C-alpha positions as CSV (number, residue, x, y, z in Angstrom):
1,M,57.5,86.7,-8.0
2,R,53.6,87.0,-7.5
3,A,53.6,88.9,-4.2
4,K,55.7,91.2,-6.0
5,R,53.6,92.1,-8.6
6,I,50.5,91.8,-6.9
7,F,51.8,94.6,-4.3
8,D,52.7,96.4,-7.5
9,Y,49.2,96.6,-9.0
10,C,47.3,96.8,-5.5
11,T,49.8,100.3,-4.6
12,A,49.7,101.8,-8.0
13,S,46.0,101.0,-8.5
14,L,45.3,102.8,-4.9
15,A,48.0,105.6,-6.0
16,L,46.1,106.5,-9.2
17,V,42.9,106.6,-7.5
18,L,44.4,108.6,-4.6
19,L,46.3,111.3,-7.0
20,L,43.1,111.6,-9.6
21,P,43.1,115.4,-8.5
22,I,46.8,116.0,-8.8
23,V,46.9,113.9,-12.2
24,A,44.1,115.4,-13.5
25,T,44.9,119.1,-12.4
26,L,48.5,118.1,-14.3
27,A,47.3,117.0,-17.3
28,I,45.1,120.4,-17.7
29,L,48.4,122.4,-16.9
30,V,50.3,120.6,-19.1
31,K,47.9,120.7,-21.9
32,L,47.5,124.7,-21.2
33,S,51.0,125.3,-20.8
34,S,52.3,124.5,-24.5
35,P,50.7,123.1,-27.9
36,G,50.7,119.0,-27.9
37,E,50.0,115.6,-26.5
38,V,49.3,115.7,-22.3
39,I,51.1,112.4,-22.4
40,Y,54.5,111.7,-23.7
41,R,55.0,108.1,-24.9
42,A,58.2,107.4,-24.3
43,K,59.4,103.8,-26.2
44,R,61.7,101.5,-23.6
45,I,63.0,98.1,-23.9
46,G,61.3,96.0,-21.0
47,R,61.9,92.5,-19.1
48,D,63.5,90.1,-21.3
49,G,64.0,92.6,-24.4
50,R,60.0,93.1,-25.3
51,P,59.5,96.7,-26.3
52,F,56.9,99.0,-24.4
53,Y,56.1,102.3,-24.2
54,M,56.6,104.2,-20.8
55,Y,53.8,106.4,-19.9
56,K,54.8,110.4,-18.7
57,F,53.2,113.8,-18.5
58,R,54.9,115.5,-22.0
59,T,57.5,117.7,-20.5
60,M,59.4,118.9,-24.0
61,I,58.3,120.6,-26.9
62,S,56.1,118.4,-29.1
63,G,58.2,116.7,-31.2
64,A,61.4,117.4,-29.7
65,D,62.4,113.9,-29.9
66,R,62.8,114.4,-33.4
67,M,65.1,117.2,-32.9
68,G,67.9,116.7,-30.9
69,P,69.6,113.7,-28.4
70,L,67.9,111.0,-26.8
71,V,69.7,112.3,-23.4
72,T,68.7,115.4,-22.1
73,A,70.4,117.8,-19.6
74,S,68.9,120.5,-17.3
75,N,69.9,123.5,-19.9
76,D,67.9,121.9,-23.1
77,P,66.2,124.5,-25.2
78,R,63.4,121.6,-26.1
79,I,62.1,121.2,-22.3
80,T,59.0,123.8,-21.4
81,V,58.4,125.5,-18.3
82,L,56.1,123.6,-16.7
83,G,58.1,120.4,-18.0
84,Y,61.2,121.9,-15.3
85,Y,59.1,121.5,-12.5
86,L,57.6,118.2,-13.3
87,R,60.9,116.9,-14.1
88,K,62.8,118.3,-11.3
89,T,59.8,117.3,-9.0
90,K,59.2,113.7,-10.6
91,L,55.6,114.4,-11.0
92,D,55.9,113.8,-14.4
93,E,56.6,109.9,-14.1
94,L,53.5,110.0,-12.6
95,P,51.1,108.2,-15.5
96,S,53.9,105.5,-15.2
97,L,52.0,104.3,-12.2
98,W,49.7,103.0,-15.3
99,N,53.0,101.1,-16.2
100,V,52.4,99.4,-13.4
101,V,49.1,98.6,-13.0
102,I,48.9,96.5,-16.4
103,G,52.3,94.8,-16.1
104,D,55.4,96.7,-18.4
105,M,56.5,98.1,-15.0
106,S,57.0,97.5,-11.1
107,L,57.1,99.9,-8.4
108,V,61.1,98.9,-8.2
109,G,63.0,97.4,-10.9
110,P,65.8,98.5,-13.2
111,R,65.0,101.1,-14.9
112,P,63.7,101.1,-18.5
113,E,66.4,102.7,-21.0
114,N,65.5,103.1,-24.8
115,G,66.5,100.7,-27.7
116,R,69.9,102.8,-28.4
117,S,71.3,102.8,-25.2
118,V,70.2,98.8,-24.3
119,G,72.3,98.2,-28.0
120,R,74.9,99.1,-26.5
121,Y,75.0,96.6,-22.9
122,N,77.3,93.9,-22.5
123,D,76.4,90.2,-22.3
124,A,76.4,90.7,-18.4
125,Q,74.5,94.2,-18.4
126,R,71.6,92.5,-20.1
127,W,71.0,90.5,-17.2
128,V,69.5,93.7,-16.0
129,L,66.6,92.7,-18.9
130,K,65.8,89.6,-16.8
131,V,63.3,91.5,-15.0
132,R,60.5,94.2,-15.1
133,P,62.0,97.1,-15.2
134,G,60.6,99.9,-11.9
135,V,59.6,102.9,-11.7
136,T,62.5,104.1,-9.1
137,S,65.5,101.9,-8.4
138,L,68.8,102.3,-6.3
139,A,70.1,103.9,-9.8
140,T,67.4,106.6,-9.8
141,L,67.9,107.4,-6.1
142,K,72.0,107.9,-6.8
143,Y,71.1,109.9,-10.4
144,R,68.1,111.9,-9.6
145,N,70.2,115.4,-10.1
146,E,71.3,113.3,-13.5
147,E,70.0,116.1,-15.8
148,R,71.9,118.5,-13.9
149,L,74.8,116.6,-14.2
150,L,74.9,116.6,-17.8
151,A,74.4,120.1,-18.1
152,Q,77.9,120.4,-17.3
153,A,79.0,117.7,-19.2
154,E,81.2,118.8,-22.7
155,N,80.1,115.6,-24.6
156,L,76.9,114.8,-23.6
157,D,76.2,111.0,-25.2
158,S,80.0,109.6,-23.9
159,A,79.2,111.5,-20.3
160,Y,76.0,109.6,-21.0
161,H,77.4,106.7,-21.5
162,S,79.9,106.9,-18.7
163,I,77.0,107.0,-16.1
164,M,75.3,104.2,-17.2
165,Q,77.9,101.9,-17.1
166,D,77.5,103.2,-12.8
167,K,74.1,102.7,-13.2
168,L,73.9,99.5,-14.8
169,A,76.1,97.7,-12.3
170,L,73.3,99.3,-9.5
171,E,70.6,97.8,-11.1
172,R,72.9,94.4,-11.6
173,E,73.2,94.8,-7.7
174,Y,69.3,95.6,-7.0
175,I,68.6,91.7,-8.3
176,I,71.0,90.1,-6.6
177,R,69.6,91.6,-3.6
178,R,66.0,92.0,-3.8
179,N,63.3,91.3,-1.4
180,F,60.3,92.9,0.1
181,W,61.8,95.3,2.6
182,L,64.1,96.1,-0.2
183,D,62.1,97.3,-2.2
184,L,59.9,99.4,0.3
185,K,63.5,100.9,1.7
186,I,63.9,102.4,-2.3
187,L,60.1,103.4,-2.1
188,L,60.2,105.2,1.1
189,Q,64.0,106.8,-0.1
190,T,62.3,107.7,-2.8
191,A,58.8,109.4,-1.6
192,L,61.5,111.7,0.7
193,A,63.7,112.4,-2.0
194,I,60.6,113.9,-3.8
195,F,59.8,115.6,-0.6
196,H,62.8,117.1,0.1
197,I,63.8,118.8,-3.9
């Protein structure tokens, strides 16, 4: 879908330029708020099962991915004070626009998962790997408060696995239905969700 790629590239590039003052300010705040890198490179599985690094502002203490589970709940002690607000507002996702520019991701598409989670997909679920992963999706909108749901779970891993089944069903639904107008609708709903925290 060449038109989708052109739209993604132009929109993400323009957004990065327009949001540069916000991105720069957040980068400084992340650096000042806790020791460690400003950008967190999250290893994810992309289109056709190829791994790539998704860029986000670091919201957890340095080395957090080696200190606990890959899945995080809202009450995770590894999340920094600033990181809590970045996650709540989804501003930690702004660097992912660069992933869109370079072609690893699309603005709208199935959310990319880590290799361990993808390893648990069944054959039907692996179908979501046929397209570029997205910054936002139908599943992103439905599970916007996923970390809050996980905070109430007795078993974090099994709770996330259960949520993931519904998310993957929504991602498949998107792939079947996807078109330019659906993408615009999801982008608009995402923007509205961000401003109605």
